C-alpha positions as a Markdown table, in Angstrom:
| # | Residue | x | y | z |
|---|---|---|---|---|
| 1 | Met | -7.4 | 62.0 | -64.2 |
| 2 | Asn | -5.8 | 63.9 | -67.1 |
| 3 | Thr | -3.2 | 61.4 | -68.5 |
| 4 | Tyr | -5.5 | 58.4 | -68.8 |
| 5 | Pro | -8.2 | 60.1 | -71.1 |
| 6 | Leu | -5.7 | 61.8 | -73.2 |
| 7 | Leu | -3.6 | 58.6 | -73.8 |
| 8 | Ala | -6.8 | 56.6 | -74.4 |
| 9 | Ser | -8.0 | 59.3 | -76.9 |
| 10 | Gln | -4.5 | 59.4 | -78.7 |
| 11 | Asn | -4.5 | 55.5 | -79.1 |
| 12 | Leu | -8.0 | 55.7 | -80.4 |
| 13 | Ala | -7.1 | 58.3 | -83.0 |
| 14 | Phe | -3.9 | 56.4 | -83.9 |
| 15 | Thr | -5.8 | 53.1 | -84.5 |
| 16 | Ser | -8.5 | 55.0 | -86.5 |
| 17 | Lys | -5.9 | 56.7 | -88.6 |
| 18 | Gln | -3.9 | 53.4 | -89.3 |
| 19 | Thr | -7.1 | 51.8 | -90.5 |
| 20 | Ala | -8.1 | 54.6 | -92.7 |
| 21 | Leu | -4.6 | 55.1 | -94.2 |
| 22 | Glu | -3.8 | 51.5 | -94.7 |
| 23 | Asn | -7.3 | 51.1 | -96.5 |
| 24 | Glu | -6.5 | 54.0 | -98.7 |
| 25 | Ala | -3.0 | 52.7 | -99.6 |
| 26 | Ser | -4.3 | 49.2 | -100.2 |
| 27 | Val | -7.0 | 50.7 | -102.6 |
| 28 | Leu | -4.3 | 52.6 | -104.5 |
| 29 | Ala | -1.8 | 49.8 | -104.7 |
| 30 | Ser | -4.4 | 47.3 | -105.8 |
| 31 | Asn | -5.5 | 49.7 | -108.7 |
| 32 | Leu | -2.0 | 50.2 | -109.8 |
| 33 | Ser | -1.1 | 46.7 | -109.7 |
| 34 | Ala | -3.1 | 46.2 | -112.8 |
| 35 | Leu | -0.4 | 48.0 | -114.7 |
| 36 | Glu | 2.6 | 45.9 | -115.9 |
| 37 | Thr | 5.0 | 48.9 | -115.5 |
| 38 | Leu | 4.6 | 52.3 | -113.7 |
| 39 | Thr | 5.1 | 55.4 | -115.7 |
| 40 | Glu | 4.2 | 59.0 | -115.0 |
| 41 | Glu | 1.5 | 58.8 | -117.6 |
| 42 | Asn | -0.3 | 55.6 | -116.7 |
| 43 | Val | 0.0 | 56.4 | -113.1 |
| 44 | Ala | -1.6 | 59.9 | -113.6 |
| 45 | Gln | -4.4 | 58.3 | -115.4 |
| 46 | Val | -5.2 | 55.8 | -112.7 |
| 47 | Met | -4.9 | 58.5 | -109.9 |
| 48 | Ala | -7.2 | 60.9 | -111.9 |
| 49 | Leu | -9.9 | 58.0 | -112.0 |
| 50 | Ile | -9.4 | 57.1 | -108.2 |
| 51 | Gly | -8.9 | 60.4 | -106.6 |
| 52 | Glu | -6.9 | 61.3 | -103.6 |
| 53 | Gly | -9.6 | 61.6 | -101.0 |
| 54 | Ser | -8.8 | 63.7 | -97.9 |
| 55 | Leu | -5.1 | 62.9 | -97.9 |
| 56 | Asn | -2.6 | 65.9 | -97.8 |
| 57 | Arg | -0.2 | 64.1 | -100.1 |
| 58 | Val | 0.1 | 61.0 | -102.2 |
| 59 | Leu | 3.4 | 59.8 | -103.8 |
| 60 | Val | 3.8 | 56.9 | -106.3 |
| 61 | Thr | 7.2 | 55.7 | -107.0 |
| 62 | Asp | 9.0 | 53.0 | -109.2 |
| 63 | Thr | 11.1 | 50.2 | -107.9 |
| 64 | Leu | 14.1 | 52.6 | -107.6 |
| 65 | Gly | 12.1 | 55.1 | -105.6 |
| 66 | Leu | 11.9 | 57.6 | -108.4 |
| 67 | Val | 8.7 | 59.7 | -107.8 |
| 68 | Leu | 6.3 | 59.1 | -110.8 |
| 69 | Tyr | 3.4 | 60.9 | -109.1 |
| 70 | Asp | 3.0 | 63.6 | -106.5 |
| 71 | Ser | -0.4 | 65.1 | -105.4 |
| 72 | Glu | 1.5 | 68.3 | -104.6 |
| 73 | Ala | 1.7 | 70.4 | -107.8 |
| 74 | Gly | 3.9 | 73.4 | -108.6 |
| 75 | Glu | 7.3 | 73.9 | -107.1 |
| 76 | Asn | 6.9 | 71.6 | -104.2 |
| 77 | Ser | 6.1 | 68.7 | -106.5 |
| 78 | Ala | 8.7 | 65.8 | -106.0 |
| 79 | Val | 8.1 | 64.1 | -109.5 |
| 80 | Gly | 11.5 | 63.2 | -110.9 |
| 81 | Asp | 13.2 | 63.1 | -107.5 |
| 82 | Tyr | 13.8 | 60.0 | -105.4 |
| 83 | Ala | 11.7 | 59.5 | -102.4 |
| 84 | Leu | 14.2 | 57.9 | -100.1 |
| 85 | Phe | 11.8 | 57.8 | -97.0 |
| 86 | Gln | 12.2 | 55.0 | -94.6 |
| 87 | Ala | 8.4 | 54.1 | -95.3 |
| 88 | Val | 9.0 | 54.0 | -99.0 |
| 89 | Val | 12.3 | 52.0 | -98.7 |
| 90 | Leu | 10.3 | 49.4 | -96.6 |
| 91 | Ala | 7.4 | 49.3 | -99.0 |
| 92 | Leu | 9.8 | 48.6 | -102.0 |
| 93 | Arg | 11.1 | 45.6 | -99.9 |
| 94 | Gly | 7.5 | 44.2 | -99.7 |
| 95 | Gln | 6.5 | 45.5 | -96.4 |
| 96 | Asp | 3.4 | 47.6 | -95.3 |
| 97 | Thr | 4.3 | 50.4 | -93.1 |
| 98 | Phe | 2.4 | 52.9 | -90.9 |
| 99 | His | 3.6 | 55.7 | -88.5 |
| 100 | Ser | 1.6 | 58.4 | -86.8 |
| 101 | Ser | 2.7 | 61.1 | -84.1 |
| 102 | Tyr | 0.9 | 63.8 | -82.1 |
| 103 | Thr | 3.0 | 66.9 | -81.5 |
| 104 | Asp | 2.1 | 70.5 | -81.1 |
| 105 | Gly | -1.6 | 69.7 | -81.4 |
| 106 | Val | -1.5 | 68.1 | -84.8 |
| 107 | Phe | -1.6 | 64.4 | -85.9 |
| 108 | Arg | 1.0 | 63.5 | -88.6 |
| 109 | Ser | 0.4 | 60.1 | -90.1 |
| 110 | Glu | 2.1 | 58.2 | -93.1 |
| 111 | Ala | 1.6 | 54.8 | -94.6 |
| 112 | Ala | 3.2 | 53.1 | -97.5 |
| 113 | Gln | 2.5 | 49.8 | -99.4 |
| 114 | Pro | 4.2 | 48.0 | -102.3 |
| 115 | Val | 2.5 | 47.8 | -105.7 |
| 116 | Ile | 2.8 | 44.2 | -106.8 |
| 117 | Tyr | 2.3 | 42.9 | -110.3 |
| 118 | Arg | 2.5 | 39.0 | -110.7 |
| 119 | Asn | 4.4 | 38.6 | -107.4 |
| 120 | Ser | 6.9 | 41.2 | -108.3 |
| 121 | Thr | 7.2 | 44.6 | -106.7 |
| 122 | Ile | 6.9 | 47.3 | -109.4 |
| 123 | Gly | 6.7 | 50.3 | -107.2 |
| 124 | Ala | 5.4 | 51.9 | -104.0 |
| 125 | Val | 2.5 | 54.0 | -102.7 |
| 126 | Tyr | 3.2 | 56.6 | -100.0 |
| 127 | Leu | 0.3 | 58.4 | -98.2 |
| 128 | Tyr | 0.8 | 61.4 | -95.8 |
| 129 | Glu | -2.0 | 63.1 | -93.7 |
| 130 | Tyr | -1.7 | 66.3 | -91.7 |
| 131 | Asp | -4.6 | 66.4 | -89.4 |
| 132 | Ser | -5.0 | 69.6 | -87.2 |
| 133 | Glu | -8.7 | 69.3 | -86.7 |
| 134 | Gln | -8.6 | 66.1 | -84.7 |
| 135 | Gly | -5.7 | 67.5 | -82.9 |
| 136 | Leu | -7.6 | 70.5 | -82.0 |
| 137 | Leu | -10.4 | 68.3 | -80.4 |
| 138 | Leu | -7.7 | 66.6 | -78.4 |
| 139 | Thr | -6.3 | 69.9 | -77.2 |
| 140 | Gly | -9.8 | 71.0 | -76.2 |
| 141 | Leu | -10.3 | 67.8 | -74.3 |
| 142 | Gln | -7.0 | 68.4 | -72.6 |
| 143 | Thr | -7.9 | 72.0 | -71.7 |
| 144 | Asn | -11.4 | 70.9 | -70.4 |
| 145 | Leu | -9.8 | 68.1 | -68.2 |
| 146 | Leu | -7.1 | 70.7 | -66.9 |
| 147 | Arg | -10.0 | 73.2 | -65.9 |
| 148 | Ile | -12.0 | 70.3 | -64.3 |
| 149 | Ser | -8.8 | 69.2 | -62.5 |
| 150 | Val | -8.3 | 72.7 | -61.2 |
| 151 | Val | -11.9 | 73.0 | -60.0 |
| 152 | Val | -11.6 | 69.5 | -58.3 |
| 153 | Cys | -8.3 | 70.4 | -56.8 |
| 154 | Val | -9.5 | 73.7 | -55.3 |
| 155 | Ala | -12.7 | 72.0 | -54.0 |
| 156 | Ala | -10.6 | 69.2 | -52.6 |
| 157 | Leu | -8.3 | 71.6 | -50.9 |
| 158 | Leu | -11.2 | 73.5 | -49.3 |
| 159 | Ile | -12.8 | 70.4 | -48.1 |
| 160 | Ser | -9.6 | 69.2 | -46.8 |
| 161 | Val | -9.0 | 72.5 | -45.0 |
| 162 | Val | -12.5 | 72.4 | -43.5 |
| 163 | Leu | -12.1 | 68.7 | -42.4 |
| 164 | Ala | -8.6 | 69.2 | -41.1 |
| 165 | Trp | -9.8 | 72.3 | -39.1 |
| 166 | Arg | -12.8 | 70.3 | -37.7 |
| 167 | Met | -10.7 | 67.4 | -36.9 |
| 168 | Thr | -8.0 | 69.6 | -35.3 |
| 169 | Arg | -10.6 | 71.3 | -33.3 |
| 170 | Arg | -12.1 | 68.1 | -32.0 |
| 171 | Val | -8.8 | 66.7 | -31.0 |
| 172 | Ser | -7.9 | 70.0 | -29.4 |
| 173 | Asp | -11.2 | 69.6 | -27.4 |
| 174 | Leu | -10.1 | 66.1 | -26.4 |
| 175 | Leu | -6.7 | 67.4 | -25.3 |
| 176 | Asp | -8.2 | 70.3 | -23.4 |
| 177 | Ala | -10.5 | 67.8 | -21.7 |
| 178 | Ile | -7.6 | 65.4 | -20.8 |
| 179 | Gln | -5.7 | 68.4 | -19.3 |
| 180 | Ile | -8.7 | 69.3 | -17.3 |
| 181 | Leu | -9.1 | 65.8 | -16.1 |
| 182 | Arg | -5.4 | 65.7 | -15.1 |
| 183 | Ser | -5.9 | 68.7 | -12.9 |
| 184 | Gly | -8.6 | 66.6 | -11.0 |
| 185 | Glu | -11.7 | 68.0 | -12.3 |
| 186 | Tyr | -13.6 | 64.7 | -12.7 |
| 187 | Ser | -16.9 | 66.5 | -13.3 |
| 188 | His | -15.9 | 67.7 | -16.8 |
| 189 | Arg | -17.7 | 66.2 | -19.8 |
| 190 | Ile | -17.1 | 66.6 | -23.6 |
| 191 | Arg | -19.6 | 66.6 | -26.3 |
| 192 | Leu | -18.5 | 65.7 | -29.8 |
| 193 | Ala | -21.1 | 65.3 | -32.5 |
| 194 | Gly | -21.1 | 62.4 | -34.9 |
| 195 | Arg | -20.5 | 58.8 | -34.8 |
| 196 | Asp | -16.8 | 58.5 | -35.7 |
| 197 | Glu | -13.8 | 57.3 | -33.8 |
| 198 | Leu | -13.4 | 60.6 | -32.1 |
| 199 | Ala | -17.0 | 60.6 | -30.9 |
| 200 | Leu | -16.5 | 57.1 | -29.5 |
| 201 | Leu | -13.3 | 58.3 | -27.9 |
| 202 | Ala | -15.3 | 61.2 | -26.4 |
| 203 | Asp | -17.9 | 58.8 | -25.0 |
| 204 | Glu | -15.2 | 56.6 | -23.4 |
| 205 | Tyr | -13.7 | 59.7 | -21.9 |
| 206 | Asn | -17.0 | 60.7 | -20.4 |
| 207 | Gln | -17.5 | 57.2 | -18.9 |
| 208 | Leu | -14.1 | 57.2 | -17.5 |
| 209 | Thr | -14.7 | 60.6 | -15.9 |
| 210 | Gln | -17.9 | 59.5 | -14.6 |
| 211 | Arg | -16.2 | 56.3 | -13.0 |
| 212 | Leu | -13.4 | 58.5 | -11.7 |
| 213 | Glu | -15.8 | 61.0 | -10.2 |
| 214 | Arg | -17.6 | 58.3 | -8.5 |
| 215 | Thr | -14.5 | 56.6 | -7.3 |
| 216 | Asp | -13.3 | 59.9 | -6.0 |
| 217 | Glu | -16.5 | 60.5 | -4.3 |
| 218 | Val | -16.4 | 57.1 | -2.6 |
| 219 | Arg | -12.7 | 57.6 | -1.7 |
| 220 | Arg | -13.6 | 60.9 | 0.0 |
| 221 | Arg | -16.4 | 59.4 | 1.8 |
| 222 | Phe | -14.4 | 56.5 | 2.8 |
| 223 | Val | -11.5 | 58.7 | 4.2 |
| 224 | Ser | -14.1 | 60.8 | 5.9 |
| 225 | Asp | -15.9 | 57.9 | 7.5 |
| 226 | Ala | -12.6 | 56.1 | 8.4 |
| 227 | Ser | -11.2 | 59.2 | 10.0 |
| 228 | His | -14.5 | 59.5 | 12.0 |
| 229 | Glu | -14.5 | 55.7 | 13.0 |
| 230 | Leu | -10.8 | 55.9 | 14.0 |
| 231 | Lys | -11.2 | 59.3 | 16.0 |
| 232 | Thr | -14.0 | 57.9 | 18.2 |
| 233 | Pro | -11.9 | 55.1 | 20.0 |
| 234 | Leu | -8.8 | 57.3 | 20.0 |
| 235 | Ala | -10.9 | 60.1 | 21.7 |
| 236 | Ser | -12.2 | 57.6 | 24.3 |
| 237 | Ile | -8.6 | 56.3 | 25.0 |
| 238 | Ser | -7.3 | 59.8 | 25.3 |
| 239 | Leu | -10.0 | 60.9 | 27.7 |
| 240 | Leu | -9.6 | 57.6 | 29.8 |
| 241 | Thr | -6.0 | 58.0 | 30.0 |
| 242 | Asp | -6.2 | 61.8 | 30.9 |
| 243 | Ser | -8.7 | 60.8 | 33.6 |
| 244 | Ile | -6.2 | 58.3 | 35.1 |
| 245 | Leu | -3.3 | 60.7 | 35.0 |
| 246 | Gln | -5.2 | 63.6 | 36.6 |
| 247 | Ser | -6.7 | 61.6 | 39.5 |
| 248 | Asp | -4.1 | 61.0 | 42.1 |
| 249 | Gly | -6.2 | 59.3 | 44.6 |
| 250 | Met | -8.0 | 56.8 | 42.2 |
| 251 | Asp | -9.0 | 53.6 | 43.8 |
| 252 | Gln | -7.9 | 50.3 | 42.4 |
| 253 | Ala | -11.4 | 49.2 | 41.2 |
| 254 | Thr | -12.1 | 52.5 | 39.3 |
| 255 | Met | -8.6 | 52.3 | 37.6 |
| 256 | Arg | -9.1 | 48.7 | 36.6 |
| 257 | Glu | -12.4 | 49.7 | 35.1 |
| 258 | Phe | -10.9 | 52.6 | 33.1 |
| 259 | Val | -8.1 | 50.2 | 32.0 |
| 260 | Ala | -10.6 | 47.7 | 30.9 |
| 261 | Asp | -12.4 | 50.5 | 29.0 |
| 262 | Ile | -9.2 | 51.3 | 27.3 |
| 263 | Gly | -8.6 | 47.8 | 26.2 |
| 264 | Gln | -12.1 | 47.6 | 24.8 |
| 265 | Glu | -11.5 | 50.8 | 22.8 |
| 266 | Ala | -8.0 | 49.5 | 21.6 |
| 267 | Gly | -9.6 | 46.3 | 20.6 |
| 268 | Arg | -12.2 | 48.1 | 18.6 |
| 269 | Leu | -9.6 | 50.3 | 17.0 |
| 270 | Asn | -7.6 | 47.1 | 16.1 |
| 271 | Arg | -10.8 | 45.5 | 14.6 |
| 272 | Ile | -11.3 | 48.6 | 12.4 |
| 273 | Thr | -7.6 | 48.6 | 11.2 |
| 274 | Glu | -7.8 | 44.9 | 10.4 |
| 275 | Lys | -10.9 | 45.3 | 8.3 |
| 276 | Leu | -9.5 | 48.4 | 6.6 |
| 277 | Leu | -6.4 | 46.3 | 5.6 |
| 278 | Ala | -8.6 | 43.5 | 4.4 |
| 279 | Leu | -10.6 | 45.9 | 2.2 |
| 280 | Thr | -7.4 | 47.5 | 0.9 |
| 281 | Arg | -6.2 | 43.9 | -0.1 |
| 282 | Leu | -9.5 | 43.2 | -1.8 |
| 283 | Asp | -9.3 | 46.4 | -3.7 |
| 284 | Gly | -5.8 | 45.7 | -5.0 |
| 285 | Ala | -6.4 | 41.9 | -5.5 |
| 286 | Gly | -5.3 | 40.4 | -8.8 |
| 287 | Ser | -5.8 | 36.8 | -9.8 |
| 288 | Val | -6.0 | 34.3 | -6.9 |
| 289 | Gln | -5.3 | 30.6 | -6.8 |
| 290 | Arg | -8.9 | 29.1 | -6.5 |
| 291 | Val | -9.5 | 25.5 | -5.4 |
| 292 | Pro | -12.7 | 23.3 | -5.1 |
| 293 | Val | -14.1 | 24.1 | -1.6 |
| 294 | Asp | -16.9 | 22.1 | 0.1 |
| 295 | Val | -19.6 | 24.6 | 1.3 |
| 296 | Arg | -21.0 | 22.0 | 3.7 |
| 297 | Gln | -17.7 | 21.6 | 5.6 |
| 298 | Thr | -17.3 | 25.4 | 5.7 |
| 299 | Val | -20.9 | 25.7 | 7.3 |
| 300 | Glu | -20.0 | 23.1 | 9.9 |
| 301 | Asp | -16.6 | 24.9 | 10.7 |
| 302 | Val | -18.2 | 28.3 | 11.1 |
| 303 | Leu | -21.2 | 27.3 | 13.2 |
| 304 | Arg | -18.8 | 25.2 | 15.6 |
| 305 | Met | -16.7 | 28.4 | 15.9 |
| 306 | Leu | -19.7 | 30.7 | 16.6 |
| 307 | Glu | -21.4 | 28.4 | 18.9 |
| 308 | Pro | -20.2 | 29.9 | 22.1 |
| 309 | Leu | -21.2 | 33.5 | 20.9 |
| 310 | Ala | -24.6 | 32.1 | 19.9 |
| 311 | His | -25.0 | 30.4 | 23.3 |
| 312 | Ser | -24.2 | 33.5 | 25.2 |
| 313 | Arg | -27.0 | 35.4 | 23.6 |
| 314 | Gly | -29.6 | 32.6 | 23.6 |
| 315 | Ile | -29.5 | 32.1 | 19.8 |
| 316 | Thr | -30.3 | 28.8 | 18.3 |
| 317 | Phe | -28.8 | 27.4 | 15.0 |
| 318 | Glu | -30.8 | 25.6 | 12.5 |
| 319 | Thr | -29.3 | 24.1 | 9.3 |
| 320 | Glu | -30.6 | 22.8 | 6.1 |
| 321 | Leu | -27.7 | 21.3 | 4.0 |
| 322 | Ala | -27.7 | 19.4 | 0.7 |
| 323 | Pro | -27.2 | 15.7 | 1.0 |
| 324 | Glu | -23.6 | 14.2 | 0.7 |
| 325 | Glu | -24.1 | 12.9 | -2.9 |
| 326 | Glu | -24.8 | 16.5 | -4.1 |
| 327 | Asp | -21.7 | 18.2 | -5.2 |
| 328 | Cys | -21.7 | 21.6 | -3.5 |
| 329 | Arg | -18.1 | 22.6 | -4.1 |
| 330 | Val | -17.2 | 26.2 | -5.3 |
| 331 | Leu | -14.1 | 27.5 | -6.9 |
| 332 | Ala | -12.6 | 29.8 | -4.1 |
| 333 | Thr | -10.1 | 29.9 | -1.3 |
| 334 | Glu | -10.9 | 28.2 | 2.0 |
| 335 | Asp | -10.1 | 31.3 | 3.9 |
| 336 | Asp | -12.2 | 33.6 | 1.8 |
| 337 | Leu | -15.3 | 31.3 | 1.8 |
| 338 | Tyr | -14.9 | 30.9 | 5.7 |
| 339 | Gln | -14.6 | 34.7 | 6.1 |
| 340 | Ile | -17.8 | 35.3 | 4.0 |
| 341 | Leu | -20.0 | 32.9 | 6.0 |
| 342 | Phe | -18.5 | 33.9 | 9.3 |
| 343 | Asn | -19.3 | 37.7 | 8.8 |
| 344 | Leu | -22.8 | 36.7 | 7.7 |
| 345 | Val | -23.5 | 34.3 | 10.7 |
| 346 | Glu | -21.8 | 36.7 | 13.2 |
| 347 | Asn | -24.0 | 39.5 | 12.0 |
| 348 | Ala | -27.1 | 37.4 | 12.3 |
| 349 | Ile | -26.3 | 36.5 | 15.9 |
| 350 | Lys | -25.3 | 40.1 | 17.0 |
| 351 | Tyr | -28.4 | 41.9 | 15.4 |
| 352 | Asn | -30.9 | 39.2 | 16.4 |
| 353 | Cys | -33.5 | 39.3 | 19.0 |
| 354 | Pro | -33.0 | 37.6 | 22.3 |
| 355 | Ala | -33.6 | 33.8 | 22.1 |
| 356 | Gly | -33.7 | 34.2 | 18.3 |
| 357 | Leu | -33.0 | 31.7 | 15.5 |
| 358 | Val | -30.2 | 31.7 | 12.9 |
| 359 | Arg | -30.9 | 29.5 | 10.0 |
| 360 | Val | -28.2 | 28.5 | 7.5 |
| 361 | Leu | -29.1 | 26.8 | 4.2 |
| 362 | Ala | -26.6 | 25.4 | 1.6 |
| 363 | Gly | -27.4 | 23.5 | -1.6 |
| 364 | Arg | -27.1 | 23.4 | -5.4 |
| 365 | Glu | -29.4 | 24.7 | -8.1 |
| 366 | Glu | -28.4 | 23.5 | -11.6 |
| 367 | Asn | -24.8 | 24.7 | -12.1 |
| 368 | Arg | -24.8 | 27.1 | -9.1 |
| 369 | Val | -24.1 | 26.6 | -5.3 |
| 370 | Phe | -25.9 | 28.9 | -2.8 |
| 371 | Leu | -25.4 | 29.8 | 0.8 |
| 372 | Arg | -28.3 | 31.4 | 2.6 |
| 373 | Val | -28.3 | 32.9 | 6.3 |
| 374 | Glu | -31.5 | 33.9 | 7.9 |
| 375 | Asp | -32.2 | 35.6 | 11.2 |
| 376 | Thr | -35.2 | 36.6 | 13.2 |
| 377 | Gly | -34.0 | 40.0 | 14.1 |
| 378 | Ile | -35.7 | 43.4 | 13.6 |
| 379 | Gly | -35.0 | 43.3 | 9.9 |
| 380 | Ile | -33.7 | 46.0 | 7.6 |
| 381 | Pro | -35.9 | 48.6 | 6.2 |
| 382 | Glu | -36.4 | 48.4 | 2.3 |
| 383 | Ser | -34.8 | 51.9 | 1.9 |
| 384 | Glu | -31.7 | 50.8 | 3.6 |
| 385 | Arg | -31.1 | 47.5 | 2.0 |
| 386 | Glu | -29.1 | 48.8 | -0.9 |
| 387 | Lys | -26.7 | 50.7 | 1.4 |
| 388 | Val | -25.8 | 47.9 | 3.8 |
| 389 | Phe | -22.8 | 46.8 | 1.6 |
| 390 | Asp | -21.4 | 50.4 | 1.6 |
| 391 | Arg | -18.3 | 50.9 | 3.8 |
| 392 | Phe | -18.9 | 52.2 | 7.3 |
| 393 | Tyr | -22.7 | 52.2 | 6.8 |
| 394 | Arg | -24.8 | 50.9 | 9.7 |
| 395 | Val | -28.6 | 50.8 | 9.9 |
| 396 | Asp | -28.7 | 51.3 | 13.8 |
| 397 | Lys | -25.4 | 53.0 | 14.6 |
| 398 | Ala | -26.0 | 52.9 | 18.4 |
| 399 | Arg | -26.7 | 49.1 | 18.4 |
| 400 | Ser | -23.9 | 48.4 | 15.9 |
| 401 | Arg | -21.3 | 50.0 | 18.2 |
| 402 | Ala | -22.7 | 48.3 | 21.3 |
| 403 | Ala | -22.3 | 45.0 | 19.3 |
| 404 | Gly | -18.8 | 45.9 | 18.4 |
| 405 | Gly | -19.5 | 46.4 | 14.8 |
| 406 | Thr | -17.3 | 48.5 | 12.4 |
| 407 | Gly | -19.7 | 49.0 | 9.4 |
| 408 | Leu | -17.0 | 47.1 | 7.2 |
| 409 | Gly | -18.0 | 43.5 | 7.5 |
| 410 | Leu | -20.6 | 43.4 | 4.8 |
| 411 | Ser | -18.4 | 45.4 | 2.5 |
| 412 | Ile | -15.7 | 42.8 | 2.8 |
| 413 | Val | -18.2 | 40.1 | 2.2 |
| 414 | Arg | -19.4 | 41.8 | -1.0 |
| 415 | Asp | -16.0 | 42.4 | -2.4 |
| 416 | Thr | -14.8 | 38.9 | -1.6 |
| 417 | Val | -18.0 | 37.3 | -3.2 |
| 418 | His | -17.4 | 39.4 | -6.4 |
| 419 | Leu | -13.7 | 38.5 | -6.4 |
| 420 | His | -14.7 | 34.8 | -6.9 |
| 421 | Gly | -17.4 | 35.5 | -9.4 |
| 422 | Gly | -20.3 | 35.2 | -7.2 |
| 423 | Trp | -23.4 | 37.2 | -6.4 |
| 424 | Ile | -24.8 | 38.3 | -2.9 |
| 425 | Gly | -28.3 | 39.6 | -2.2 |
| 426 | Val | -30.4 | 40.7 | 0.8 |
| 427 | Gly | -34.2 | 40.6 | 1.6 |
| 428 | Pro | -36.7 | 40.4 | 4.3 |
| 429 | Arg | -37.5 | 37.1 | 5.9 |
| 430 | Ala | -41.1 | 35.8 | 6.1 |
| 431 | Gly | -42.2 | 36.1 | 9.6 |
| 432 | Gly | -39.7 | 39.0 | 10.4 |
| 433 | Gly | -36.0 | 39.2 | 10.2 |
| 434 | Thr | -33.5 | 39.4 | 7.2 |
| 435 | Trp | -31.9 | 36.9 | 4.8 |
| 436 | Phe | -28.6 | 37.1 | 3.0 |
| 437 | Gln | -27.9 | 34.7 | 0.2 |
| 438 | Val | -24.5 | 34.2 | -1.7 |
| 439 | Thr | -24.4 | 32.3 | -5.1 |
| 440 | Phe | -21.4 | 30.9 | -6.6 |
| 441 | Pro | -20.7 | 29.0 | -9.9 |
| 442 | Ala | -20.4 | 25.3 | -9.0 |
| 443 | Ala | -16.8 | 23.9 | -9.1 |
| 444 | Gly | -18.1 | 20.3 | -10.0 |
| 445 | Glu | -18.5 | 18.6 | -13.2 |
| 446 | Gly | -20.7 | 20.6 | -15.6 |
| 447 | Gly | -20.4 | 23.8 | -13.5 |
| 448 | Met | -19.3 | 27.1 | -14.6 |
| 449 | Arg | -15.6 | 28.1 | -14.5 |
């Protein structure tokens, strides 16, 4: 900021002075070149007619460098002396010279040109200028720039301090928030004004804490529900075994009944454990190797496997499958697709009305394949539909336990569907009952991947 304007001003002054002095020297040399020889008398006459202008000193020499004219009078006059300046020597050799310098706030400039008469050098003209006024202007410019620089530097320093303090405080707030989060306080939120990167980082932090808080709440509820569900069959087994141990004269039939009850509770405990393990595997599942799986074949396999259960409860199956020429393959694993449909159909059987109907539909709509399971049961209240996929949630707890339910089946179905990029929904069936529908991207040509 200081150097460039000063250098530019100096260069401009040097150029201006070179032009002015060279023009002055050219005029003097041109007028003196009319003389055949240069003497003190005729040079003085010519200089009296032309004048010296604003120059500080003018020298005129002959071919040997002897000063014939000096604008400086009195004791300092160089008339009769030899001007062996480099500029004069070069001028006597036929060269135009110019030199200017700026030191101590003063411009010192000199110029010299040869005086030529009929292509012969008969002398030289030497001009010298001492300019302190323009130097004073340049010094004033330098002083003003220095003052402006000091003001700008002070302002920049203050602004930097304020910005650094503000930035440090915001970063400190973020670090404090991270420490609070590390201590397990997931409800803590941070508020940073602005729309810069730190504000965006604060938003990401708030979203992270919100997700962690929700996850922690789900985890706590899951642990509580799992403990409760596991405690019930364990308490029953403990009570039954105590009854057997404390009854010395228990008859064989009663003992067999107690042992059968223990076996049922153990089976229930085993089912809960297996489904908890299945959910744990789904929670930690990474990428899986998917293959095209035919939905129609899966429907046939599931219905064949559940036919005895449906027959024992008087439930009738009804299917509506897409024709063979319609590609109803999805990218999944055979076991996962089987598990999804098995859970949905098994629930439709268990929670149906006596002599009810389970209807299974499968088909393709554009680039998606759907599976739909309908039942004629009592249905699910609208307020409960969003909760049926929560872990351990059951609409009718008494009926669910009687049917052997654990409250984990639909959670497993939902997580498995999402693992393969699908969607699951639930709603009321026209005429009574409930429908569940699963939709997957089609694996066939033109389908989504």
